[in-house]
MILOLO-738797 format. One record per residue (C-alpha): x, y, z. Coordinates in Angstrom, 1 decimal. Last residue first. Layout:
N
<<X,Y,Z>>
...
***
This chain:
367
<<-16.3,-2.9,-17.6>>
<<-14.0,-5.5,-15.8>>
<<-11.6,-6.8,-18.4>>
<<-8.6,-5.9,-16.0>>
<<-5.1,-5.6,-17.8>>
<<-2.5,-8.6,-17.5>>
<<-1.6,-8.0,-21.3>>
<<-1.5,-11.4,-22.4>>
<<-3.8,-13.5,-20.1>>
<<-6.4,-10.7,-19.9>>
<<-7.8,-10.3,-16.5>>
<<-11.1,-11.4,-15.2>>
<<-12.1,-10.7,-11.5>>
<<-14.9,-13.0,-9.7>>
<<-16.9,-11.7,-6.9>>
<<-20.5,-12.7,-8.2>>
<<-19.2,-16.2,-8.8>>
<<-18.6,-16.7,-4.9>>
<<-16.7,-19.8,-4.9>>
<<-18.0,-22.7,-2.6>>
<<-15.9,-25.2,-1.4>>
<<-16.5,-28.9,-0.5>>
<<-13.6,-30.5,1.4>>
<<-11.3,-33.2,0.9>>
<<-8.9,-33.9,4.0>>
<<-5.2,-34.3,3.5>>
<<-4.4,-31.9,6.0>>
<<-7.0,-31.9,9.1>>
<<-9.5,-29.2,9.3>>
<<-10.7,-28.0,13.0>>
<<-13.2,-25.5,13.1>>
<<-13.1,-22.1,12.1>>
<<-15.8,-19.1,12.5>>
<<-14.6,-17.8,9.5>>
<<-12.8,-19.6,6.8>>
<<-10.4,-17.9,4.2>>
<<-9.7,-20.2,1.2>>
<<-6.5,-20.5,-0.7>>
<<-6.1,-22.0,-3.9>>
<<-3.4,-24.2,-5.3>>
<<-3.7,-25.5,-8.8>>
<<-3.3,-29.2,-9.9>>
<<-7.1,-29.8,-10.2>>
<<-7.4,-27.9,-6.9>>
<<-5.1,-28.6,-4.5>>
<<-6.1,-26.7,-1.1>>
<<-4.5,-23.9,1.2>>
<<-7.0,-23.1,4.1>>
<<-6.5,-19.7,6.1>>
<<-8.3,-20.0,9.2>>
<<-10.2,-17.3,11.2>>
<<-10.6,-15.6,14.6>>
<<-7.5,-17.4,15.9>>
<<-5.1,-17.2,12.9>>
<<-4.9,-20.6,12.2>>
<<-2.9,-21.3,9.2>>
<<-4.0,-24.7,7.2>>
<<-1.8,-26.9,4.7>>
<<-2.7,-29.4,2.0>>
<<-6.5,-29.5,2.1>>
<<-8.0,-31.7,-0.9>>
<<-10.4,-29.9,-3.0>>
<<-14.2,-30.3,-4.2>>
<<-15.9,-27.8,-6.2>>
<<-19.1,-25.6,-5.7>>
<<-19.8,-22.6,-7.9>>
<<-21.7,-20.1,-5.7>>
<<-24.1,-17.5,-5.8>>
<<-27.3,-19.7,-5.6>>
<<-25.7,-21.5,-2.6>>
<<-25.8,-18.6,-0.4>>
<<-22.1,-18.2,1.0>>
<<-21.1,-18.2,4.6>>
<<-19.3,-21.3,6.2>>
<<-21.5,-24.1,5.5>>
<<-19.5,-25.1,2.4>>
<<-15.8,-24.2,2.8>>
<<-15.1,-20.6,1.7>>
<<-13.9,-19.1,-1.4>>
<<-14.5,-15.3,-1.4>>
<<-12.6,-14.5,1.4>>
<<-9.6,-16.2,-0.3>>
<<-10.0,-13.8,-3.3>>
<<-10.8,-14.5,-6.8>>
<<-9.0,-14.0,-10.0>>
<<-9.6,-15.6,-13.3>>
<<-6.9,-15.3,-15.9>>
<<-7.7,-15.3,-19.6>>
<<-6.9,-16.8,-22.7>>
<<-9.5,-15.9,-25.4>>
<<-11.4,-19.4,-26.8>>
<<-14.9,-17.9,-27.2>>
<<-14.5,-14.2,-27.9>>
<<-15.2,-11.5,-24.9>>
<<-17.2,-8.4,-25.2>>
<<-15.9,-6.5,-21.9>>
<<-16.9,-7.6,-18.6>>
<<-19.7,-7.1,-16.0>>
<<-22.7,-7.9,-18.3>>
<<-21.0,-11.0,-19.2>>
<<-21.8,-12.2,-15.8>>
<<-19.5,-15.6,-15.4>>
<<-20.2,-19.2,-15.2>>
<<-17.2,-21.3,-14.2>>
<<-16.2,-24.7,-16.2>>
<<-13.9,-26.9,-14.3>>
<<-10.9,-28.7,-15.2>>
<<-7.4,-27.1,-14.0>>
<<-7.2,-25.2,-17.4>>
<<-10.2,-23.2,-16.1>>
<<-13.0,-23.0,-18.8>>
<<-14.5,-19.6,-18.0>>
<<-18.2,-19.1,-18.7>>
<<-20.7,-17.4,-21.0>>
<<-24.0,-19.2,-20.7>>
<<-24.9,-22.0,-22.8>>
<<-26.7,-24.0,-20.5>>
<<-23.7,-26.5,-20.3>>
<<-21.3,-23.8,-19.8>>
<<-19.7,-21.6,-22.9>>
<<-16.2,-20.9,-23.0>>
<<-13.5,-18.0,-22.4>>
<<-10.1,-19.5,-21.7>>
<<-8.3,-20.5,-18.4>>
<<-5.4,-19.7,-15.8>>
<<-6.6,-19.5,-12.2>>
<<-5.5,-16.5,-10.2>>
<<-6.0,-16.7,-6.3>>
<<-5.6,-13.0,-4.9>>
<<-2.6,-12.8,-2.5>>
<<-3.0,-13.6,1.0>>
<<-3.4,-10.8,2.0>>
<<-4.9,-7.9,-0.2>>
<<-3.1,-5.4,-2.7>>
<<-0.4,-7.1,-4.7>>
<<-2.3,-10.1,-6.5>>
<<-5.2,-7.6,-7.8>>
<<-2.6,-4.9,-8.5>>
<<-0.5,-7.4,-10.7>>
<<-3.4,-8.8,-12.3>>
<<-4.2,-5.4,-13.5>>
<<-7.1,-2.3,-12.8>>
<<-7.8,-3.6,-9.5>>
<<-11.2,-3.1,-9.0>>
<<-12.1,-4.1,-5.1>>
<<-9.0,-3.4,-3.7>>
<<-8.1,-0.5,-5.5>>
<<-11.5,1.1,-4.8>>
<<-11.2,0.1,-1.3>>
<<-7.7,2.1,-1.1>>
<<-8.6,5.2,-2.9>>
<<-6.9,5.4,-6.2>>
<<-3.7,4.9,-8.2>>
<<-2.9,1.9,-10.5>>
<<0.4,0.6,-12.3>>
<<2.2,3.9,-12.0>>
<<5.7,3.1,-13.7>>
<<9.3,2.4,-12.4>>
<<9.1,-1.0,-12.8>>
<<6.0,-1.7,-10.9>>
<<4.1,1.0,-8.7>>
<<1.0,1.3,-6.6>>
<<-0.1,4.4,-5.7>>
<<-2.7,4.6,-2.9>>
<<-5.3,7.5,-2.0>>
<<-6.8,8.3,1.3>>
<<-3.9,6.7,2.9>>
<<-3.6,4.8,6.5>>
<<-5.0,1.6,6.6>>
<<-4.4,0.2,2.8>>
<<-0.7,1.6,2.5>>
<<0.3,0.3,6.0>>
<<-1.4,-3.0,5.0>>
<<0.4,-3.0,1.7>>
<<3.9,-2.7,3.5>>
<<6.7,-1.9,0.9>>
<<6.1,1.6,2.2>>
<<6.2,5.3,1.1>>
<<4.2,8.0,2.6>>
<<3.3,11.3,1.1>>
<<1.5,13.5,3.4>>
<<-0.1,17.1,2.8>>
<<-0.7,18.9,6.3>>
<<-4.0,18.6,8.1>>
<<-2.4,18.8,11.3>>
<<-4.7,16.9,13.5>>
<<-5.9,14.2,11.1>>
<<-2.1,13.8,10.1>>
<<-1.0,13.3,13.4>>
<<-3.8,11.1,14.2>>
<<-2.9,8.7,11.0>>
<<0.8,9.0,12.2>>
<<0.1,7.8,15.6>>
<<-2.6,4.8,14.4>>
<<0.2,3.4,12.3>>
<<2.5,3.9,15.2>>
<<0.3,1.5,17.0>>
<<0.5,-1.2,14.4>>
<<4.2,-0.9,13.9>>
<<4.8,-1.3,17.7>>
<<3.0,-4.4,17.5>>
<<4.8,-5.8,14.5>>
<<8.3,-5.0,15.5>>
<<9.9,-1.3,14.5>>
<<12.6,-1.0,12.0>>
<<10.3,-0.6,8.9>>
<<8.2,1.8,10.3>>
<<9.4,5.2,8.8>>
<<9.4,3.6,5.1>>
<<10.4,6.9,3.7>>
<<7.8,9.6,5.1>>
<<7.5,13.1,3.5>>
<<5.6,15.7,5.1>>
<<4.4,18.7,2.9>>
<<3.7,22.4,3.2>>
<<6.2,22.4,6.1>>
<<5.7,23.8,9.8>>
<<9.5,23.0,10.6>>
<<8.4,22.0,14.0>>
<<6.7,19.1,12.9>>
<<9.7,17.4,10.8>>
<<11.6,17.3,14.4>>
<<8.5,16.0,16.0>>
<<8.3,13.1,13.5>>
<<11.7,12.3,14.1>>
<<11.1,12.4,18.0>>
<<8.2,10.0,17.5>>
<<10.4,7.7,15.8>>
<<12.6,7.6,18.8>>
<<9.7,7.0,20.8>>
<<8.6,3.8,18.9>>
<<12.2,2.6,19.0>>
<<12.6,3.0,22.6>>
<<14.4,5.9,24.5>>
<<17.6,6.0,26.3>>
<<20.0,6.6,23.2>>
<<17.8,9.8,22.5>>
<<19.0,11.6,25.6>>
<<16.5,12.6,27.9>>
<<15.4,16.1,28.8>>
<<12.5,16.3,26.4>>
<<11.0,12.9,27.7>>
<<8.0,14.1,29.7>>
<<6.7,16.4,26.9>>
<<6.9,13.6,24.3>>
<<3.3,13.0,23.7>>
<<3.2,13.6,20.2>>
<<1.2,16.5,20.2>>
<<2.4,17.7,23.3>>
<<6.2,17.4,22.2>>
<<5.1,19.2,18.9>>
<<3.8,22.0,20.6>>
<<6.7,22.3,23.4>>
<<9.1,22.1,20.2>>
<<7.2,24.8,18.5>>
<<7.0,27.3,21.5>>
<<10.7,26.9,22.4>>
<<12.0,27.6,19.1>>
<<9.8,30.7,19.1>>
<<11.2,32.1,22.2>>
<<14.7,31.2,20.8>>
<<14.5,33.3,17.7>>
<<14.8,31.1,14.5>>
<<18.6,31.2,13.3>>
<<18.2,28.7,10.6>>
<<20.5,26.4,12.4>>
<<18.6,26.7,15.6>>
<<15.6,26.0,14.0>>
<<17.3,22.5,12.5>>
<<18.5,21.7,15.9>>
<<15.4,22.1,17.9>>
<<13.8,18.8,17.7>>
<<17.2,17.2,18.4>>
<<18.0,19.7,21.4>>
<<14.4,18.9,22.9>>
<<15.2,14.9,22.6>>
<<18.4,15.3,24.1>>
<<21.4,15.4,22.1>>
<<24.6,12.9,22.1>>
<<22.7,10.6,20.0>>
<<21.8,13.0,17.0>>
<<18.8,11.4,15.5>>
<<18.6,10.0,11.9>>
<<15.0,8.0,12.6>>
<<16.7,5.2,10.1>>
<<13.4,4.7,8.3>>
<<13.4,8.7,7.7>>
<<11.2,11.3,8.3>>
<<11.2,14.2,5.8>>
<<10.1,18.0,6.0>>
<<9.1,19.8,2.8>>
<<8.8,23.6,2.4>>
<<11.1,23.3,-0.9>>
<<13.6,25.6,0.3>>
<<15.7,23.3,2.4>>
<<15.7,20.8,-0.6>>
<<17.4,23.2,-2.9>>
<<15.0,24.2,-5.8>>
<<16.1,23.3,-9.2>>
<<13.1,21.1,-9.9>>
<<11.1,23.1,-7.6>>
<<8.3,24.2,-10.0>>
<<6.0,26.4,-8.0>>
<<2.1,25.8,-7.6>>
<<2.0,24.7,-4.3>>
<<4.9,21.7,-4.9>>
<<5.4,21.1,-8.8>>
<<8.1,18.4,-9.7>>
<<8.7,18.4,-13.3>>
<<9.7,16.1,-16.3>>
<<13.3,14.6,-17.1>>
<<16.3,13.5,-15.3>>
<<15.4,15.0,-12.1>>
<<17.9,15.2,-9.3>>
<<17.8,13.1,-6.2>>
<<17.8,14.4,-2.3>>
<<15.3,17.2,-3.6>>
<<12.2,16.1,-1.3>>
<<10.3,15.2,-4.5>>
<<13.1,13.3,-6.1>>
<<13.8,11.2,-3.0>>
<<10.0,10.3,-3.0>>
<<10.3,9.4,-6.5>>
<<13.2,7.4,-5.9>>
<<11.7,5.6,-2.8>>
<<8.9,4.4,-5.0>>
<<11.0,3.2,-7.8>>
<<9.8,-0.4,-8.3>>
<<13.0,-1.7,-7.1>>
<<11.7,-3.3,-3.9>>
<<8.1,-4.3,-4.5>>
<<5.1,-1.6,-4.7>>
<<3.5,1.0,-2.3>>
<<3.2,4.8,-2.3>>
<<0.9,6.2,0.0>>
<<-1.0,9.5,-0.4>>
<<-2.4,11.5,2.6>>
<<-4.4,14.3,1.4>>
<<-4.0,17.9,3.1>>
<<-3.3,19.6,-0.7>>
<<-4.5,17.2,-3.4>>
<<-1.6,14.9,-5.1>>
<<-1.7,15.0,-8.8>>
<<0.2,12.3,-10.4>>
<<2.1,11.7,-14.1>>
<<5.0,8.9,-14.2>>
<<7.5,9.3,-16.7>>
<<9.8,6.0,-16.3>>
<<11.2,6.0,-12.7>>
<<14.5,3.9,-12.1>>
<<15.7,3.8,-15.9>>
<<19.2,2.2,-15.8>>
<<21.6,3.0,-18.6>>
<<23.4,5.7,-16.3>>
<<21.0,6.1,-13.5>>
<<17.9,7.8,-15.1>>
<<14.9,9.4,-13.1>>
<<11.8,10.5,-15.3>>
<<8.8,12.5,-14.0>>
<<6.3,12.9,-17.0>>
<<4.5,15.5,-14.6>>
<<4.5,15.2,-10.8>>
<<2.2,17.5,-9.0>>
<<2.1,18.1,-5.2>>
<<-0.8,20.2,-3.7>>
<<0.3,22.6,-0.5>>
<<-0.4,22.7,3.0>>
***
């Protein structure tokens, strides 16, 4: 396993700058997920690491070696694609062994590696089958097996689960995570699915418009988003955002006067010094807005009434969409009870869990 370093990495297509000078250190043996909306540059970055795209500017270093001009096959990487890229006329064994045969690896060594990978991925009983006779999940395991037998320094995954149904995707997330724990090889994983990123990776890298918005441990990014974009992108449903300005409440405490009406007190010690009148965006996650009687001590809450416009039952919880002074907010109710559309409920907003973002820059104002 090797570390991977990106230094001022840039990719330009004609007049379009797809990746705009990113710097990142990926530790050896770690599992890093690149996540972001379509067109943010995450797949382009992965393809440059793989050697499938040239570097316009900057450096890629794998295991201490600059590899900008090193052919893909000599970089010590193995890639798993979204499309599996298997040979339909070959058996599972032949698909997994193909690259080693081309490299003229001795037959005994090929057989050892193939059977070892098949054992790890529970494919031993399928080695003699053609890949056309396999399910989507089994085909993806074959694609991973083909990568494993190359014994790479770095695994690269390019949205490998996008073609699978939801249940199979969940199962394959566990498979890939177990595979990484067993092999300990550095893994870089690109996905548009934040759930995959949050549940699988040691570190997530959120990209936007060719730049890194934030990089860190999944829980740190969720709890302390550096920007409003990250706060709304990470977490489902998206973070509620209320526009407002810094003000004082009736007791003279620092507060946010929300454009939709209420004045919500905040802890000034938790945020950068704020001048009255400064425009801000107040962020609050759905689990921190609950109907009264469903979980939050009153002394930590701001009460407000809102009319229910829609509900989504998820079995163990219900999402409540409500109109609050002309603004839509989403609440998450545990231990759900029946709620009717059009009903007015009293909600409790946890003031200890607020996020503040500068309205102009989108940057977090948290200390």
